[in-house]
KEZA-149327 format. One line per field, with one value per residue (C-alpha): x, y, z; residue in one letter; residue number from 1. Coordinates in steps of 0.25 Angstrom, whole numbers, plus 5000, padded with zeros to 4 digits. Layout:
<nodes>
px [X/...]
py [Y/...]
pz [Z/...]
aa [a/...]
i [NUM/...]
</nodes>
This chain:
<nodes>
px [5170/5166/5161/5152/5147/5143/5136/5128/5122/5111/5107/5106/5097/5088/5087/5082/5074/5066/5059/5057/5051/5042/5037/5034/5026/5018/5015/5011/5001/4995/4993/4990/4984/4971/4979/4989/4980/4970/4981/4979/4964/4961/4964/4969/4961/4948/4940/4943/4957/4964/4958/4960/4975/4976/4970/4980/4992/4986/4983/4998/5003/4994/4999/5013/5011/5003/4990/4978/4970/4981/4990/4988/4993/4986/4973/4969/4956/4946/4938/4939/4943/4948/4963/4973/4964/4976/4980/4967/4975/4988/4995/5003/5015/5025/5020/5016/5029/5025/5013/5018/5027/5015/5007/5018/5019/5004/4998/4984/4982/4975/4985/4996/4990/4990/5005/5007/5002/5010/5023/5021/5019/5032/5039/5033/5039/5052/5054/5049/5059/5070/5064/5064/5077/5086/5078/5074/5085/5077/5082/5076/5064/5060/5061/5052/5042/5042/5041/5030/5022/5026/5021/5009/5003/4988/4988/4995/4987/4974/4978/4980/4966/4973/4984/4990/4995/5002/5015/5023/5037/5040/5037/5047/5058/5056/5057/5069/5076/5073/5079/5091/5092/5091/5097/5091/5095/5110/5112/5104/5112/5110/5115/5115/5127/5122/5126/5114/5119/5116/5106/5099/5089/5084/5081/5075/5066/5061/5059/5050/5042/5039/5036/5027/5019/5018/5012/5003/4999/4995/5008/5016/5009/5010/5025/5027/5019/5028/5040/5035/5032/5046/5053/5045/5048/5063/5064/5059/5072/5086/5091/5080/5084/5098/5096/5086/5096/5107/5099/5095/5109/5115/5105/5101/5104/5097/5085/5084/5085/5075/5065/5066/5065/5053/5046/5048/5044/5031/5027/5018/5011/5009/5004/4994/4989/4988/4979/4971/4970/4966/4955/4949/4952/4958/4951/4943/4947/4934/4937/4950/4945/4937/4950/4959/4963/4956/4962/4956/4961/4975/4970/4960/4964/4951/4941/4950/4962/4965/4966/4958/4947/4937/4940/4936/4922/4925/4918/4931/4933/4919/4921/4934/4930/4935/4940/4946/4956/4959/4964/4977/4980/4992/4987/4989/5001/5008/5006/5012/5024/5027/5026/5036/5046/5045/5047/5059/5066/5060/5075/5077/5073/5068/5058/5054/5051/5045/5035/5032/5029/5018/5013/5012/5005/4995/4992/4990/4981/4972/4959/4957/4944/4937/4941/4955/4966/4979/4977/4969/4981/4989/4977/4978/4993/5001/5001/4994/4987/4973/4974/4974/4960/4964/4973/4971/4981/4992/4991/5000/5011/5010/5014/5029/5031/5023/5031/5044/5040/5037/5049/5058/5051/5054/5068/5071/5065/5073/5085/5093/5098/5111/5109/5117/5120/5120/5110/5112/5110/5097/5091/5095/5089/5076/5076/5077/5066/5057/5060/5057/5044/5040/5044/5036/5023/5025/5026/5013/5005/5009/5006/4993/4989/4991/4983/4970/4959/4962/4951/4952/4944/4944/4953/4943/4931/4938/4941/4927/4922/4931/4927/4912/4914/4923/4913/4903/4912/4909/4919/4912/4916/4927/4925/4915/4908/4904/4892/4887/4873/4869/4883/4884/4898/4906/4907/4922/4922/4915/4923/4936/4929/4927/4941/4947/4937/4942/4957/4953/4946/4955/4942/4942/4931/4924/4924/4935/4940/4952/4955/4947/4937/4937/4928/4915/4916/4902/4903/4907/4894/4892/4883/4869/4856/4845/4834/4836/4833/4846/4858/4871/4879/4871/4875/4873/4884/4893/4890/4893/4907/4909/4906/4915/4927/4922/4920/4910/4899/4895/4908/4907/4900/4892/4892/4881/4889/4883/4890/4893]
py [4912/4923/4913/4906/4919/4922/4909/4912/4924/4917/4909/4922/4928/4916/4917/4931/4930/4917/4922/4936/4930/4921/4932/4941/4930/4926/4940/4944/4932/4935/4950/4949/4936/4942/4948/4937/4925/4932/4935/4950/4949/4954/4968/4968/4977/4983/4991/5004/5007/4997/5003/5017/5015/5009/5022/5030/5023/5023/5038/5040/5031/5039/5052/5047/5044/5057/5051/5060/5063/5060/5072/5076/5066/5072/5073/5059/5060/5056/5065/5074/5085/5086/5088/5081/5068/5059/5065/5059/5046/5039/5043/5030/5037/5029/5016/5020/5017/5002/5004/5013/5002/4992/5003/5007/4992/4994/4986/4990/4999/4988/4977/4987/4990/4975/4975/4988/4981/4969/4977/4986/4974/4968/4981/4981/4967/4970/4982/4974/4963/4973/4979/4966/4961/4973/4982/4971/4962/4949/4937/4935/4926/4935/4947/4940/4937/4951/4957/4948/4952/4967/4967/4957/4956/4956/4970/4974/4966/4970/4984/4980/4986/4999/4998/5012/5005/4994/5001/4997/4997/5011/5008/4996/5004/5016/5006/4999/5013/5016/5003/5005/5020/5016/5002/4999/4985/4985/4972/4964/4957/4963/4958/4972/4980/4993/5005/5011/5025/5030/5041/5032/5026/5040/5043/5029/5032/5045/5039/5028/5038/5046/5034/5029/5042/5042/5028/5028/5038/5028/5020/5033/5039/5026/5026/5040/5037/5025/5033/5044/5033/5026/5040/5042/5028/5030/5043/5035/5026/5030/5021/5026/5041/5038/5031/5041/5052/5045/5043/5058/5063/5053/5055/5070/5075/5063/5065/5079/5076/5065/5073/5084/5075/5067/5080/5085/5071/5071/5085/5083/5072/5080/5092/5084/5077/5090/5095/5083/5084/5098/5095/5083/5085/5075/5063/5065/5055/5048/5043/5038/5032/5021/5016/5015/5001/4994/4984/4972/4978/4973/4959/4960/4953/4955/4945/4942/4936/4922/4917/4928/4932/4924/4933/4946/4943/4942/4953/4959/4964/4968/4983/4986/4998/4998/4983/4982/4993/4986/4972/4974/4960/4952/4939/4932/4923/4935/4944/4934/4931/4946/4948/4936/4942/4956/4952/4943/4956/4966/4970/4976/4991/4990/4979/4988/5000/4992/4985/4998/5008/5000/4996/5010/5014/5003/5007/5022/5019/5009/5013/5007/5003/5015/5023/5027/5029/5036/5038/5051/5058/5053/5058/5071/5073/5065/5072/5064/5055/5062/5057/5042/5036/5021/5021/5006/5005/5008/4993/4990/4996/4983/4975/4979/4974/4961/4958/4961/4952/4940/4942/4943/4930/4923/4928/4922/4909/4907/4915/4904/4911/4905/4896/4898/4884/4876/4866/4852/4852/4844/4853/4865/4860/4857/4871/4877/4869/4872/4887/4887/4879/4890/4901/4894/4893/4908/4912/4904/4909/4924/4924/4917/4927/4938/4932/4940/4938/4951/4959/4961/4965/4961/4969/4967/4971/4984/4987/4984/4994/5005/5002/5003/5017/5021/5017/5026/5039/5046/5053/5067/5065/5074/5068/5058/5053/5039/5034/5020/5016/5007/5004/4996/4996/5007/5020/5020/5008/5015/5028/5020/5014/5028/5032/5021/5024/5038/5033/5024/5035/5047/5054/5060/5056/5062/5049/5046/5037/5040/5042/5055/5063/5077/5087/5089/5075/5069/5057/5046/5038/5036/5025/5028/5021/5026/5019/5028/5041/5047/5049/5051/5058/5068/5076/5088/5083/5081/5095/5101/5093/5099/5113/5111/5108/5117/5105/5105/5095/5092/5085/5076/5063/5056/5041/5031/5018/5005/4997/4985]
pz [4995/4985/4975/4986/4990/4976/4975/4987/4980/4971/4984/4992/4981/4981/4996/4994/4981/4984/4997/4991/4978/4986/4995/4983/4976/4989/4992/4978/4977/4991/4987/4973/4970/4964/4953/4951/4951/4942/4932/4934/4931/4945/4950/4965/4974/4973/4963/4969/4974/4965/4953/4958/4961/4947/4942/4949/4944/4930/4931/4935/4923/4913/4919/4917/4903/4900/4897/4894/4907/4916/4914/4929/4938/4951/4943/4937/4929/4941/4949/4937/4937/4951/4952/4961/4963/4962/4976/4982/4983/4981/4968/4967/4961/4969/4964/4950/4943/4946/4938/4926/4920/4918/4912/4903/4898/4893/4904/4907/4920/4928/4925/4928/4941/4945/4941/4948/4961/4959/4956/4969/4977/4972/4975/4989/4991/4986/4995/5007/5004/5004/5017/5024/5019/5019/5029/5039/5035/5034/5027/5013/5017/5029/5020/5009/5020/5026/5012/5008/5021/5019/5005/5005/5019/5020/5025/5012/5002/5009/5004/4989/4987/4989/4979/4984/4996/4989/4988/5001/4995/4998/5013/5013/5006/5016/5028/5022/5020/5035/5039/5031/5037/5051/5051/5064/5066/5064/5071/5061/5051/5037/5023/5018/5019/5012/5020/5027/5028/5014/5012/5002/5012/5016/5001/5000/5012/5006/4993/4999/5006/4994/4986/4996/4997/4981/4982/4994/5004/5014/5014/5014/5026/5033/5030/5035/5048/5050/5048/5058/5069/5066/5068/5081/5086/5083/5091/5103/5103/5105/5094/5085/5088/5085/5072/5068/5071/5064/5051/5051/5053/5043/5032/5035/5021/5014/5023/5019/5004/5005/5013/5003/4991/4997/4999/4985/4980/4988/4986/4974/4981/4994/4986/4979/4991/4999/4988/4988/5003/5003/4992/4998/5013/5023/5029/5042/5053/5053/5039/5044/5056/5049/5043/5055/5059/5071/5080/5073/5059/5063/5063/5051/5038/5031/5025/5013/5022/5018/5033/5041/5031/5040/5052/5045/5049/5064/5072/5076/5062/5059/5063/5055/5047/5032/5035/5021/5025/5039/5036/5043/5049/5046/5051/5064/5061/5053/5065/5074/5066/5064/5079/5081/5071/5075/5090/5087/5081/5091/5094/5080/5080/5065/5069/5081/5072/5061/5071/5080/5069/5061/5074/5079/5066/5068/5082/5078/5067/5074/5080/5093/5100/5105/5092/5097/5086/5086/5072/5075/5079/5067/5058/5065/5066/5056/5042/5031/5040/5038/5023/5027/5027/5028/5040/5041/5030/5040/5043/5032/5041/5050/5038/5040/5054/5051/5039/5046/5058/5050/5042/5054/5059/5046/5046/5060/5056/5043/5046/5051/5064/5070/5082/5095/5094/5081/5080/5074/5059/5060/5071/5063/5050/5058/5064/5050/5045/5057/5055/5040/5042/5052/5043/5032/5041/5045/5030/5026/5038/5036/5021/5022/5032/5022/5011/5007/4997/4989/4981/4966/4954/4940/4930/4919/4927/4931/4916/4913/4923/4918/4903/4907/4912/4901/4890/4896/4894/4881/4873/4876/4891/4896/4910/4916/4929/4929/4937/4939/4937/4948/4953/4966/4968/4976/4968/4968/4959/4949/4950/4948/4935/4930/4934/4925/4914/4914/4914/4902/4894/4898/4903/4917/4927/4938/4945/4955/4966/4975/4990/4990/4982/4977/4983/4977/4970/4972/4963/4972/4971/4956/4957/4951/4954/4945/4953/4965/4957/4958/4949/4957/4953/4946/4934/4942/4951/4939/4934/4948/4947/4934/4938/4950/4941/4929/4920/4908/4914/4899/4897/4910/4907/4918/4915/4920/4919/4922/4933/4924]
aa [m/i/r/a/s/l/m/d/v/p/s/r/r/r/t/t/l/l/p/a/a/a/g/w/i/i/g/m/l/v/a/f/h/p/v/i/l/s/g/f/a/a/m/q/g/d/w/a/d/s/r/f/n/n/y/v/l/e/h/g/y/r/w/l/v/h/s/p/g/h/e/r/f/w/s/p/p/m/f/f/p/v/p/n/t/a/a/y/s/d/v/l/l/g/v/a/p/f/y/w/p/w/r/a/l/g/i/p/p/d/t/s/f/q/l/w/m/l/t/v/a/t/v/n/y/l/a/a/f/a/l/f/s/r/g/f/r/c/r/p/l/a/a/a/v/g/a/t/l/y/s/f/a/s/v/r/i/e/q/l/i/h/p/q/l/v/s/q/f/y/l/a/i/a/i/l/a/l/l/r/l/f/d/s/d/p/g/v/a/s/h/d/t/t/p/l/s/d/d/r/w/i/y/v/l/a/g/a/c/v/g/q/l/y/s/s/y/y/n/a/w/f/l/s/f/a/l/l/l/a/a/l/g/a/v/l/f/a/d/g/r/r/r/l/s/l/v/v/r/t/h/a/r/a/i/c/v/s/v/a/g/a/a/i/a/v/a/p/l/a/i/h/y/s/r/a/a/h/q/v/g/m/r/n/f/w/t/v/e/a/m/l/p/r/i/q/s/w/a/y/l/g/p/g/s/w/l/y/g/a/f/a/a/h/p/i/f/h/f/i/p/m/e/h/e/q/r/l/g/a/g/v/a/t/t/l/f/a/v/l/g/l/w/s/a/r/h/r/r/v/v/q/f/v/t/a/v/p/l/a/m/a/l/i/a/t/q/w/p/g/g/f/t/a/w/r/a/v/y/a/i/v/p/g/a/a/a/l/r/a/v/s/r/i/g/m/a/i/v/l/p/i/a/l/g/v/a/l/l/i/d/q/l/t/g/g/e/p/h/a/q/r/l/p/r/a/e/e/r/w/a/a/v/t/k/s/l/l/a/a/i/i/l/v/a/v/f/l/e/q/g/q/q/l/p/s/y/g/k/l/a/a/r/a/r/t/t/r/v/a/n/a/v/g/p/q/c/a/a/f/l/s/t/i/i/g/g/k/e/d/p/w/r/y/h/v/d/a/m/w/a/s/m/q/l/g/t/p/t/i/n/g/y/s/g/n/q/p/p/g/w/k/f/y/d/i/r/i/h/p/g/d/g/t/l/i/p/t/m/a/e/v/e/e/w/a/a/r/w/r/l/n/p/n/t/i/c/m/l/r/v/p/p/g]
i [1/2/3/4/5/6/7/8/9/10/11/12/13/14/15/16/17/18/19/20/21/22/23/24/25/26/27/28/29/30/31/32/33/34/35/36/37/38/39/40/41/42/43/44/45/46/47/48/49/50/51/52/53/54/55/56/57/58/59/60/61/62/63/64/65/66/67/68/69/70/71/72/73/74/75/76/77/78/79/80/81/82/83/84/85/86/87/88/89/90/91/92/93/94/95/96/97/98/99/100/101/102/103/104/105/106/107/108/109/110/111/112/113/114/115/116/117/118/119/120/121/122/123/124/125/126/127/128/129/130/131/132/133/134/135/136/137/138/139/140/141/142/143/144/145/146/147/148/149/150/151/152/153/154/155/156/157/158/159/160/161/162/163/164/165/166/167/168/169/170/171/172/173/174/175/176/177/178/179/180/181/182/183/184/185/186/187/188/189/190/191/192/193/194/195/196/197/198/199/200/201/202/203/204/205/206/207/208/209/210/211/212/213/214/215/216/217/218/219/220/221/222/223/224/225/226/227/228/229/230/231/232/233/234/235/236/237/238/239/240/241/242/243/244/245/246/247/248/249/250/251/252/253/254/255/256/257/258/259/260/261/262/263/264/265/266/267/268/269/270/271/272/273/274/275/276/277/278/279/280/281/282/283/284/285/286/287/288/289/290/291/292/293/294/295/296/297/298/299/300/301/302/303/304/305/306/307/308/309/310/311/312/313/314/315/316/317/318/319/320/321/322/323/324/325/326/327/328/329/330/331/332/333/334/335/336/337/338/339/340/341/342/343/344/345/346/347/348/349/350/351/352/353/354/355/356/357/358/359/360/361/362/363/364/365/366/367/368/369/370/371/372/373/374/375/376/377/378/379/380/381/382/383/384/385/386/387/388/389/390/391/392/393/394/395/396/397/398/399/400/401/402/403/404/405/406/407/408/409/410/411/412/413/414/415/416/417/418/419/420/421/422/423/424/425/426/427/428/429/430/431/432/433/434/435/436/437/438/439/440/441/442/443/444/445/446/447/448/449/450/451/452/453/454/455/456/457/458/459/460/461/462/463/464/465/466/467/468/469/470/471/472/473/474/475/476/477/478/479/480/481/482/483/484/485/486/487/488/489/490/491/492/493/494/495/496/497/498/499/500/501/502/503/504/505/506/507/508/509/510/511/512/513/514/515/516/517/518/519/520/521/522/523/524/525/526/527/528/529/530/531/532/533/534/535/536/537/538/539/540/541/542/543/544/545/546/547/548/549/550/551/552/553/554/555/556/557/558/559/560/561/562/563/564]
</nodes>
């Protein structure tokens, strides 16, 4: 009997590993086909945020190895000499350890960045697979489907142009910790016999929240907001109040220790972010309003969608502001299958919460016809909400219930549930074939709906842009400001060129690109058109900047670089 059980182990492993590997391969190809199919010649994303996040990671690595010019982590050599400019955006320390080993192997920064994105996406998938298999208790195939959708849904891969949003594994770990703490579905069979009463899940939850904050402010704030709504929802139900009270009483000491530890861990980040907020101020609501999702945003998949791209030109989508940030649709079939799966498991408390909380977040963030939005209250009341500009990114929260719904539907179709009365063998075989065929059709439809034509740019072209600026910097320059003669692209592209030239040379630059700009910095538009009789920026503005920061203007080189 024992020998037979041991012989079943390889079979069980294959049953788990094969669908998990298939889901990972499919997801990686759907999300990163520009990089993979080009043999790493194409960089995923756009010319701005992708190169900027690569710059942030490279600055962190150079700070780690004590490279000259990068001695101060919070003051990278951009917007020179303004301090604390790293706090203008995400510092990515929570995901930087997935970048550092590639650089330590001597791999160039841009290739290391590509490998970093693939690595983080893989970790996302592994964490999601653990969540669906151990947390939601799905069978291997369903867990693989849920993990693939969670990690590579259209809403997710549309945000790959903002690599600071890539890290989703901390969120999956936090949800898994909550599920293990509350164990809200004791009636569902589980193959995991690990005791659920240890304090370790409290520490895992706290660590995941801290790691997410150090990786992405948006993702961390959305996670915190979801936890707040979930706690409020739990209070409304007697069972929720009982479970919440039980967890607090049982883990009181661990909760106190983890809260204190988390506070200490995030203190440096909070201090520097507070200083940056005091320096540059918070966002006005009118700058936020343009990036609130509209009703039609939840059905919009953008012009690059494999199946729905043609619908992007429909009049109903014409007036979506900042449409590249509002591609929040999941597809008709995917949404339908998710609803069927969630409805079939509606009696499970965890399904209710995983559905209700993201749905509430979506309803609160949406701007309704006539201009009404509940987000005004959130913006005014909830701490940290005023720092969010692209509120539409809250649409990523909807991915979880959609992935869970599809996973539950697949689980039902492929789970081989017992029949009240055993069918004849032929009918039983035919029913199994029918269910398998239906599951296959669902999977094909779902993953085709997630496909997108994703933006990319040439790695060698980016290096050439950097070199063009670097070649214009002379040895006498203690710092420089790069301007572009006749440039026709958006100014931020040229600023990122200068930042990378600064990185290459070890010479600080007044150029800069980030989530904010320092006060008194008047150099955003550095495109120069000699024919119009003006030279912007002028040397007088450079001298004014030098006087503001007590620099010697004679050591600041003002470059006139051709666009190439």
